[in-house]
C-alpha positions as CSV (number, residue, x, y, z in Angstrom):
1,X,72.7,72.8,113.9
2,X,75.7,74.9,113.0
3,X,77.7,76.5,115.7
4,X,76.6,80.1,116.5
5,X,79.6,82.5,116.5
6,X,80.1,86.3,116.7
7,X,80.4,88.4,113.6
8,X,84.2,88.7,114.0
9,X,84.6,85.0,114.2
10,X,87.1,83.2,116.4
11,X,88.8,85.3,119.0
12,X,92.5,84.6,119.4
13,X,93.6,85.7,122.9
14,X,97.2,86.5,123.5
15,X,98.9,87.2,126.9
16,X,102.4,88.2,128.0
17,X,103.0,89.7,131.5
18,X,100.7,92.7,131.9
19,X,99.7,92.7,128.2
20,X,96.6,91.1,126.7
21,X,95.6,91.2,123.0
22,X,92.6,89.9,121.0
23,X,93.0,89.1,117.3
24,X,89.9,88.2,115.3
25,X,89.4,85.6,112.5
26,X,87.6,88.4,110.6
27,X,90.3,90.4,108.8
28,X,93.0,89.2,111.2
29,X,92.1,92.4,113.0
30,X,93.5,93.6,116.4
31,X,90.2,94.0,118.3
32,X,91.8,94.7,121.7
33,X,95.1,95.5,123.4
34,X,95.4,96.2,127.1
35,X,98.0,96.7,129.8
36,X,96.9,95.7,133.3
37,X,93.3,95.8,132.0
38,X,93.5,99.4,130.6
39,X,92.8,99.8,126.9
40,X,95.7,100.9,124.7
41,X,93.5,101.0,121.5
42,X,89.8,101.6,120.9
43,X,88.0,98.3,121.0
44,X,84.5,96.9,120.1
45,X,82.3,94.0,120.9
46,X,83.2,90.7,119.2
47,X,79.7,90.5,117.7
48,X,79.9,93.9,116.1
49,X,81.7,94.7,112.9
50,X,84.8,96.8,113.4
51,X,83.6,100.4,113.2
52,X,85.7,102.9,111.3
53,X,88.3,100.2,110.4
54,X,89.2,99.7,114.1
55,X,92.4,97.6,114.2
56,X,92.0,96.3,110.7
57,X,94.8,95.3,108.2
58,X,94.6,97.2,105.0
59,X,95.7,95.0,102.0
60,X,96.5,95.3,99.1
61,X,96.1,99.0,99.4
62,X,95.7,101.2,102.4
63,X,93.5,104.3,102.5
64,X,91.8,105.4,99.2
65,X,91.9,104.8,95.5
66,X,90.4,107.8,93.7
67,X,87.1,106.6,92.2
68,X,88.5,103.1,92.4
69,X,90.2,103.5,89.1
70,X,93.8,102.8,88.3
71,X,96.1,101.7,85.5
72,X,98.7,99.0,85.9
73,X,100.8,97.2,83.3
74,X,99.0,99.0,80.5
75,X,95.5,97.9,81.6
76,X,92.8,99.8,83.4
77,X,90.9,98.5,86.4
78,X,87.8,99.4,88.4
79,X,87.6,98.5,92.1
80,X,84.4,98.3,94.0
81,X,83.5,101.8,95.5
82,X,83.6,100.8,99.1
83,X,83.4,104.4,100.3
84,X,80.2,105.5,98.7
85,X,80.2,108.9,100.5
86,X,83.2,110.0,98.4
87,X,83.0,107.6,95.5
88,X,86.3,105.9,96.4
89,X,87.7,102.4,97.0
90,X,89.0,102.2,100.5
91,X,91.3,100.1,102.7
92,X,91.9,97.0,100.5
93,X,90.2,93.7,100.0
94,X,91.1,91.6,103.1
95,X,89.6,93.3,106.1
96,X,86.2,91.4,106.1
97,X,87.6,88.0,105.0
98,X,87.9,85.0,107.3
99,X,91.7,84.4,107.9
100,X,92.9,81.0,109.0
101,X,95.0,80.5,112.2
102,X,97.9,78.3,111.3
103,X,99.9,78.6,114.6
104,X,99.0,79.8,118.1
105,X,100.8,80.0,121.4
106,X,100.0,81.8,124.6
107,X,101.7,85.0,123.3
108,X,101.4,84.7,119.6
109,X,99.2,83.8,116.6
110,X,99.8,83.5,112.9
111,X,96.9,83.9,110.4
112,X,96.9,83.4,106.7
113,X,94.6,84.4,103.7
114,X,94.7,83.7,100.0
115,X,93.3,86.4,97.7
116,X,92.5,84.7,94.5
117,X,91.6,87.8,92.6
118,X,88.7,90.2,92.9
119,X,86.8,92.9,91.1
120,X,89.3,95.4,89.8
121,X,92.2,93.3,91.2
122,X,92.8,90.2,89.0
123,X,96.0,89.2,90.9
124,X,96.8,86.5,93.4
125,X,98.3,87.0,96.9
126,X,99.1,84.8,99.8
127,X,99.1,86.9,103.0
128,X,100.5,86.1,106.5
129,X,99.9,88.1,109.6
130,X,101.9,87.4,112.7
131,X,101.0,88.9,116.1
132,X,103.4,88.5,119.0
133,X,103.2,89.9,122.6
134,X,106.1,90.6,124.9
135,X,105.9,91.5,128.6
136,X,108.7,94.0,128.0
137,X,108.0,95.5,124.6
138,X,104.3,95.0,124.0
139,X,102.8,94.0,120.6
140,X,104.7,93.3,117.4
141,X,102.7,92.8,114.1
142,X,104.4,91.5,110.9
143,X,102.5,91.3,107.7
144,X,103.9,89.6,104.6
145,X,102.6,89.0,101.1
146,X,103.7,86.7,98.3
147,X,102.6,87.0,94.7
148,X,101.3,83.5,93.9
149,X,99.9,84.5,90.5
150,X,101.4,84.5,87.0
151,X,101.6,88.3,86.5
152,X,103.1,91.3,88.5
153,X,100.7,92.7,91.0
154,X,100.3,96.2,92.5
155,X,100.7,96.1,96.2
156,X,100.8,98.2,99.4
157,X,99.6,97.6,102.9
158,X,98.8,99.4,106.2
159,X,97.0,99.0,109.5
160,X,94.4,101.0,111.4
161,X,94.7,101.0,115.2
162,X,93.3,103.8,117.3
163,X,95.6,104.7,120.2
164,X,93.8,105.7,123.5
165,X,94.8,106.7,127.0
166,X,91.2,106.7,128.3
167,X,90.3,110.3,127.8
168,X,89.3,112.4,124.8
169,X,92.3,113.1,122.5
170,X,91.6,116.9,122.7
171,X,93.3,116.7,126.1
172,X,96.3,114.7,124.9
173,X,99.7,115.5,123.5
174,X,100.6,113.9,120.2
175,X,104.2,113.4,119.1
176,X,105.2,112.5,115.6
177,X,108.6,113.6,114.2
178,X,107.6,113.9,110.6
179,X,108.8,116.7,108.3
180,X,106.1,116.6,105.6
181,X,102.4,115.8,105.1
182,X,100.0,115.2,102.2
183,X,97.2,117.8,101.9
184,X,93.9,116.3,100.8
185,X,90.8,117.5,99.1
186,X,87.2,117.3,100.0
187,X,87.0,113.6,98.8
188,X,90.1,112.9,100.9
189,X,92.3,112.3,97.9
190,X,95.8,113.9,98.1
191,X,96.0,117.2,96.1
192,X,99.7,117.2,95.3
193,X,103.1,116.3,96.6
194,X,103.9,116.3,100.4
195,X,104.5,119.8,101.9
196,X,106.5,120.8,105.0
197,X,104.7,120.8,108.3
198,X,106.5,123.9,109.4
199,X,104.2,126.7,110.3
200,X,101.0,124.6,109.9
201,X,98.6,123.0,112.4
202,X,99.8,119.6,111.0
203,X,103.1,120.0,112.8
204,X,103.1,117.3,115.5
205,X,106.7,117.5,116.5
206,X,107.6,118.2,120.1
207,X,104.5,116.8,121.8
208,X,101.8,119.1,120.6
209,X,98.5,119.2,122.6
210,X,95.9,118.3,120.0
211,X,93.0,120.5,121.1
212,X,90.2,120.8,118.6
213,X,92.3,120.2,115.5
214,X,90.9,117.8,112.9
215,X,93.5,115.8,111.0
216,X,93.2,113.1,108.4
217,X,96.5,113.3,106.5
218,X,99.5,111.0,105.6
219,X,102.9,112.0,107.0
220,X,106.3,111.2,105.7
221,X,109.9,112.3,106.2
222,X,109.9,110.3,109.4
223,X,112.7,110.6,111.9
224,X,114.0,107.1,112.9
225,X,115.9,105.8,115.9
226,X,119.0,103.7,115.8
227,X,116.9,100.6,115.0
228,X,115.3,102.2,112.0
229,X,112.0,102.7,113.8
230,X,109.7,105.8,113.5
231,X,107.5,106.5,116.6
232,X,104.2,108.2,117.3
233,X,103.0,108.8,120.8
234,X,99.8,109.8,122.5
235,X,100.2,111.2,126.0
236,X,97.5,112.1,128.5
237,X,95.7,111.0,131.7
238,X,99.2,110.2,133.1
239,X,99.8,107.6,130.4
240,X,101.6,107.3,127.1
241,X,100.9,104.8,124.3
242,X,103.5,104.5,121.5
243,X,103.3,103.0,118.1
244,X,106.5,102.3,116.1
245,X,107.0,101.3,112.4
246,X,109.9,99.8,110.6
247,X,111.5,101.2,107.4
248,X,109.1,99.2,105.2
249,X,106.5,101.9,106.3
250,X,107.7,105.3,105.1
251,X,104.2,106.8,105.7
252,X,102.0,107.2,108.8
253,X,98.4,108.4,108.4
254,X,97.1,110.4,111.4
255,X,93.3,110.6,111.8
256,X,91.7,112.4,114.8
257,X,88.5,110.2,114.7
258,X,86.3,113.3,114.2
259,X,83.8,111.6,111.9
260,X,83.5,108.1,113.4
261,X,80.4,107.0,115.3
262,X,79.5,109.3,118.2
263,X,80.2,106.7,120.9
264,X,83.9,106.6,120.0
265,X,84.4,110.0,118.4
266,X,87.7,111.6,119.4
267,X,88.3,109.0,122.1
268,X,91.3,107.6,120.2
269,X,93.8,108.7,117.6
270,X,94.2,106.5,114.5
271,X,97.9,106.1,113.8
272,X,98.2,104.0,110.6
273,X,101.6,102.7,109.4
274,X,101.6,102.4,105.6
275,X,104.0,101.2,102.9
276,X,102.5,103.7,100.5
277,X,100.4,106.9,100.7
278,X,96.7,107.3,99.8
279,X,95.9,106.8,96.1
280,X,99.2,105.0,95.5
281,X,97.6,102.7,92.9
282,X,96.9,105.8,90.8
283,X,100.0,107.8,91.4
284,X,102.5,104.9,91.7
285,X,104.1,106.6,94.8
286,X,105.8,103.9,96.8
287,X,103.6,101.3,95.2
288,X,105.2,97.9,95.1
289,X,105.1,96.1,91.8
290,X,105.3,92.6,93.1
291,X,106.7,90.1,90.6
292,X,105.3,86.5,90.5
293,X,106.9,84.5,93.3
294,X,108.2,87.6,95.1
295,X,107.5,88.5,98.7
296,X,107.4,91.7,100.7
297,X,106.5,92.6,104.2
298,X,107.0,94.9,107.2
299,X,106.5,95.2,111.0
300,X,105.0,97.7,113.5
301,X,104.1,97.6,117.1
302,X,102.4,99.2,120.1
303,X,103.5,99.5,123.7
304,X,102.9,101.5,126.8
305,X,105.6,103.8,128.1
């Protein structure tokens, strides 16, 4: 008889000082991250598929592709419409796949996945996701991709953690020093170029209390620290959870979880580091045209402050 396992597969448990993380075989997803037993991200049961993209890696495109149609290298392609509600392709091709753990220690794990080509994406990629915990600086995630095919491949990536401090986000302050955001239409496809946040309810500079605002937009024009990192922070309940992104990620999607299943709704804030904005396969904005044999990658992380 075959071994009976949870839907999300093998659970890779990492520990470092007060931090603990769980990374799943399915999607190389971050299922849990805690500090002294308190959740820093929204989590779910190991035998339940990740709801609303909880903790998933989004490869080779984050967010949406309008009607799943795009043109690249003079050819037109049609991706599967994985968001039937709006008739879009969403969040890439790797989040439900079984990734292989190639190295694991108490505080780190490396997982790999080969994408041999798929409907609407006849390109080959070798992916590596590295998760490392530190007792001082929390979690660091590094995702790299290599084009192992014979032709250039369109590429972008992102990640989808929901930050939480244990209370509804309406009560929390959100800080993201970003100068511009992308307005989106009813089907959540960007309408035009980024616009200034000044004078809008999308301005999250200065530690804004979220209240009842509903946000699902990509931000750019990020202010960075001396290490080239941009930061987003969720503060409430006497706690602060911070997410940082390196310069490979010029975009951060903020989603107030107002449409996810009721048991989790508005209990966490999705803060999604992205190398390109929504619909980048169509617009070409910050899309990486990855040559055969070329590699690309980037890092982000989460810590308590």
